N, C-alpha and C positions, 0 to 999 in steps of 0.2 A: 618535461625537464631533462637535460642530458645527463647522463650518468657519469659519475666520477668514481673511478677505481683506483684503490691504495693497495699496491703490492708490497707486502711485507718480505724482507729478505735480509740477509747477514752480510758481513764486509766481503767475503769471497766471491759471492755470487752478484753482487751489485753491479759491477760494470758489465757483465755479460747480459743482465737481465735489461740494462738500459739500452744497450746495443739491440737485443731482440725486440724490445718494445718499439724503440725509434724505428726499425726496420719493419716492423709491422704496420707502422701507420694507421691506427685503428681510427676509423671515423665515426664508429657507432658511439664511442665514449671518450672522455678524458680519462687520464691516468697520471698517476705519481708513485714514485717508488719511496718506500720508507725504510730506512735501515734500522733494524731492532738493536743494534750495538753488540752483536754477537758475531763470531767469526764464520760460525756455520749454521745456515738457516734451519737445517734438520735438529739442530740442538735447542731450538726455542721452545720454551715450555708457558703454559699459561701465565705463570707468575711472571716470567721475564717479559712477555709481550704487555700485559698490563701495567708494569711498572716503567718498562722503558719506551713504549709507544705512544705517541699522541697523534692522533689523525689531523690532518690538516683541514680546514673548513670546507664544507660541502661534499664530504665523502659520502657516497650511496652504498657502496660495497667495498668489501676487503677479501682480498685474495691470499692465502697462506701457501708456502711450498707443499707439495703433496706428502712430502716425508717429515713434515713438522708434526710433532706428536701433541699439539696443542687440541683442546676441545672446542670446536667450532661454535657449538651452541651456547657455552659458557662466554665465549668472547663476543658472540652476536648480543647477548643480552648487555655485557660490559660496556660496549661501544655504542648500542643502539641502532646498528645497522648490520644488514646481513653479512656474516663471514663465511666463506666457504673455502674447501681445500682444492687447489689447482693441480695441474700435473706434477709427476715427480719431478720431470726434467724441464729446465728453462727451454730447451730445444722443442718442446711439445707444446709450448703456449700457442703458436699460430694455428695448430690445428684445434687446440682446445677453443679459443675465441671463434675459430671459423664454424664450430658447431653450435655457436650460440651461447658459450660459456655453460653448457650442460653435459652431462654424460649422456649417451644414448640410453633412453628406456627400453630395457630389454625383458621387462616383465610379463609381457603379453606373448601369447601363442594361440594357434588354433588348431594344432596337430596332436592327435591323441597317440602316445607310444604304446604299442602293445609289446611286451618283453617275453618273449618265448623260453620257457625252461624245456629244452628240446629232449631231455632224458628223464622226463618227470615219472614216467612209468618205472624207472628203475631206482628212485629216490623214495624214502620214507616220507609221510604226510610232514612230520617235523622238520626234515631237511628241505622240503619244498617250502614251508613256511619261511624259514630261515633264508633262503635264497630270495624268495618272493619280497620279504622286507628289504633286503639289500637293494633289488631293482628298482623297488619303489622310492628308496632314499635318493637314487641316482638320477629320477625321472620319469620313471615307467608309471603310466596311468592304468594299465590293465596287465594282468598276468596272464600269460598264454601257457596252458598246459599240453605240451606236445607228446602226443602218442606215438609209439614206434610202431612200424608195421609188424604183424605177428608177433607182438609182445604183449603177454597179458598186462592189463592195468587194474586189478583187482581194488585198489585203493582210490580208485578215481573219485567216488563220491565222497568219500571222507575228505581227500585233499580239496575238494571245491568248497565243501562246507567249513573246514578250517580256515581257508583264505577268507571266504565270506564273513566267518565270525571276527576276523581280524581287520575288517574293513576295506577289503580289497576287491576290486572289480576282477572278474575271472572270464577267460575264454577258453574253450576247449578245441583242440585242432587235431582231427583225425580223419582218415578216410573211411574209419569204421561207424556204420551207422548206429550199431549198438553202443558204441563208447560215446558218440554224440548224443544219443537220447539219454544215456546215462548221466552224463555231463549236465545236461539240461534239466533233468529231473532234480539234481542235487542242487541246482540253483545259479548255473553258469550264465553269465551275462551275454555272451557272444559264442556262437559255433561257427569254427573256420573250416573252409574248404568243402562246403557244400557246391554241389552242381546241379545242371537241370535234371539229373536222375535221381538225385537224394533230396531234391528241395522240399519233398513233402514233410519233411522232419520239422520244417521251419514253422509249419501250421499246427504242429502239435505243442508248441511251447512258446513262452514269452522272450525266450533269447533272441537276440538280433542275428541273423544269419549272414555270414560273409561268403558270397558266391564267387566261384572260380570258373574258367572254362572247362566243359566236360573232357576235353582232350587238349593237350599243350597247343596253344596259338589259337584255338577256335573261338574267336570272338563272338560268331554267330550265336554259339551256343551260351555264351555269357549273357548276350543281349536277350536271348529268350527268358533265360531263368529270371533275370532283372525285370524284363517286361511283365512277366507273370506276378511277381511280387508287387510290383506297382500297382497293376490294374486292381489288386484286391486291397492297396492301401497298407501293405505289410512293409515296415521299416527294414532296410537291408544295407549292406555294404558290398561293393563289387570290387574285385581284385583281378583284372587283365593278367596279372603275374609278369614280373620282370624276370627275363632269361638271362644267364650269364653270357659275358663277352665271348664272341666267335661261336655261340650257340644260340644266336637270335636276338641279342640285346638290342639292336637298333630297332628291328622288325617289332619286339614286344613294347618298346618305349612308343613306337608308333600307334600300338593298340590302345595305350592310356590316351593318348591324344584322340584317336577315333571315338573311343567310348565316351569321353567327355563331350565331344562335338554332338554324339548322337543322343546323350542323356546329361544334358547340361546341369540338373538339379540333383543328380544321383550322389549319394556318398560313396566315396572310393577309398581303397586301402591299396598301399604298395609295400611289398616284402622287399626291404633292401639288402637281405643277407646274400642274395646270389650275386650281387656285386662286391660288397664289403668282404665277405668270408671267402669268393672263390676269384679273387684277384689279389696278387702279390704287390700291394701297393698301400700306403698309408691310408687308412679308413676315412681320415678326416675330410680329404678332398673329395673323395667318392661319396661321403655322405652329404656334404655341402651342396655338391652337384644334384643328387637326388632329390633333397629337400628343396633345392630351387624349383626342379620341375613339379615337385608337390605343391609349392606356392603358386606357380603360373596356372596349374591345371585344377586348383581348389581341391587337392587329394588331401583329405584331414585325418587321415589314420595311415600309421606306418607299422609294419611288423618287423621287429628287430631282434636279431639272434646273436648271441656273442659265444662260439664255440673255439675258434681259432685265437692263439695267444696275441696275434697282432691286431685283433680286434676287442682287446680286453676293456677297452673304455669307451665302446660304442653307444651305450645307453647316454652317457654324457655328452657325446658328440652330437647325437640326435638331438638332444635337450637344447643344446647351444645352437645347433642349425635351425631348428623350429623357431627359436627366440629372434635370430638374426634376421631370417626371412620375412617373418611376421613384422619387424619393426621396419624393415627396408620396404616392404610392399605397402605398409601404412604411411610411409613417407612418399611413396612414388618414386623411390631412388633405387640406385644399384645397392647391392649388398656389399657396401664397400665404406669403412669408417664407422662401423658398429662394433668396436673392440676387438680383442685379439684373441678370442676363445678358440677359433679354428685355425690360428696360425701357430703351429707347434714347432716347426723346423727353422723358418725364417722369419724375421721380423721385419716390418715395413719400414722402420727407421732403427736399424741396429746400432748405429753410431751417433752419439748426442754430442761429440767434441771432435772438431778437426785436430790434426797433429799440431797446429800452431796454438789453438785453443788450450790443448793438453799442456804445451810448454808454458803458456802464460799462467795456467793454474799451478804449475808446479813452482814457478818463480815466487808465488805468493805465499808458499808454505814455509813457515819458520820454525816447525818442530821435527822430531824424529819419528814420527808416525808415517807408515808407508801408506799412500793413496794408490790405488790400482784403478786405471781407466783402459777402456779398448777403443782405439781409433781405427781409421782406414789403413795406417802403416803397422798396425800390430798392436802389441800390449804394452802399456807404460806403467811402471812402477816407480814412485819418486817420494821423497821427503826433503828436509832441508839441505841434505848433502849428497843425494843420489838420485838421478834420473835415468833409470835403464829402460830399453826398448827391446822387445823380442817378440817371436811368435810361438815359441814354445815354452811352456812352463818351467822345465828343468834348466833352460838357458838362464834363468836368473839367479839361480843359487850361488854362484861365485861373485855375483854382482852387488848383492845387497847387504853383505857383512853381518849375516845373522847365523853363522855357522855354529856360534857358542850360545845360541839362545833357541833352546828346543823348542819352546811353547810357540815363539814367534815365527820360527822357521816352519812348524807345522802349519800354523794358520795360514802364512803366505803361500805356502806350498798348495793348500787346498783352493784358496782364493784364486792364484795364478792358474791352476788346472782348470776350474770353472770359467775363468776368462779365456783361456785358450779354445776351449768348446765353444764358447760364444762367437770368437773371433773367427774361427773355421766355419761355424754354421751360418753366421750372419744374424747373431741374436743380441738382444740389448743385455748388456752387462752391467750391474750395480753391485758394488762392493758390500759384502756383508748380507747380501740378498740371493735367495734361489733363483736361478734361471727360470723364466716364465715359459712353460711349454704349452700353455693354454689349457684346453679341456682334456688334452692328451695325458696329464700328470695330475696327481692329487695336488691341491693348493692348501696350504696351511694358511688359514685365516688370521690376520692380526689385528690386534687392537690399535687404531690409529691415533689413541690418545696416550699410549703408554711406550716407553722405551723398552728395548730387548734387555733380558738379563745377560749378565756376563756369560760369555762361552767357555768351554771346557780349557782352552789354552790360556785364559786368565785365571784359572784356579789352579791350586795345588793339588797333587795326585792323592786320592782319598777324599777329598771334600764333597 
């Protein structure tokens, strides 16, 4: 049976929706546009849709605009067919249907994130627990307690036990055999930075050893240590160690490839901090590249550190990257078209309306409320009486006639400044919504079935 899709919209969006769907030329399903009888589709509610919308005969699925605040489950029961929320913008419909009308599934991953607390020896157990819980909430699977050279760690055992009591997996990272033994005795799950000279510790405990070369770049020593563990059936994880750029990075990446060739079944770990921390570049791209290498080489563990200010979101970035790479590999596809979590500065489709489309939208407005859009030629602010265009927020002040309306002027100034940032960077701008910086910034989750409360510029002082 051929699917028949009903797209529900409002007066202002109908013409554009018709053009978009006609140009799309869907061969997989039939479609019909249903006008809900409201001006703006985002203002549709469950009650409005129930009262004003009657579905044509034979409809098998209903698509609502992404910003519509209606409850899709309730409407599915009302109409007796599946109702789903589509993309926020009409311009995104071709891509939406191109992925089979389903958002990508990013729930799966197969990479374990070890999050290192590099100064654990200088923190109290309570402070370590607080940081560990925070790291876990961001995506960390194992909390790595980093010991500093020649720095006492008298509360190591207490810290390990405290984290374990709180349901956390723990690793201890140290070049001190004494600290490794103490950490293992306290219940650590993993011991990091063992080599062929210290590997005997692995036979004294149930903790899984993470082995590294005995000397920088010495792949042969890592292979000897790994072979010894494999011969006796001892679980282990091998880390050939990534070096910083200009200090052996390319050669170190080759070591990972060679180790995987020689030991195709071995568990491996990559420490990404030597790139993310020691390169003055946004860490998102570096993380995506390294997790892509991990995906190709079946490296299922990464050690992540966050010391520098520019890597403050590195756990979230690694979590997003492992999910993206897993989904793309599962689909035998490029890591492209799986969401925008790793696109912080520039969006793939920053502009949803051409200048002529903005002009068309402006002519349809019959009220005094300002709409703001960003197009290729700059920022547009318009209502029934004004259509101003510029590239800097302050350019608009003398053009909008709000000099005597402080609240409105403040609101428009804030929105226009946001629009200017979006236009300069090439980001998607949506009026009254925060700019989307992917996983590089905290995102406030919104209730898709509820309208936003009135902002402060709509209230009187003191309310």
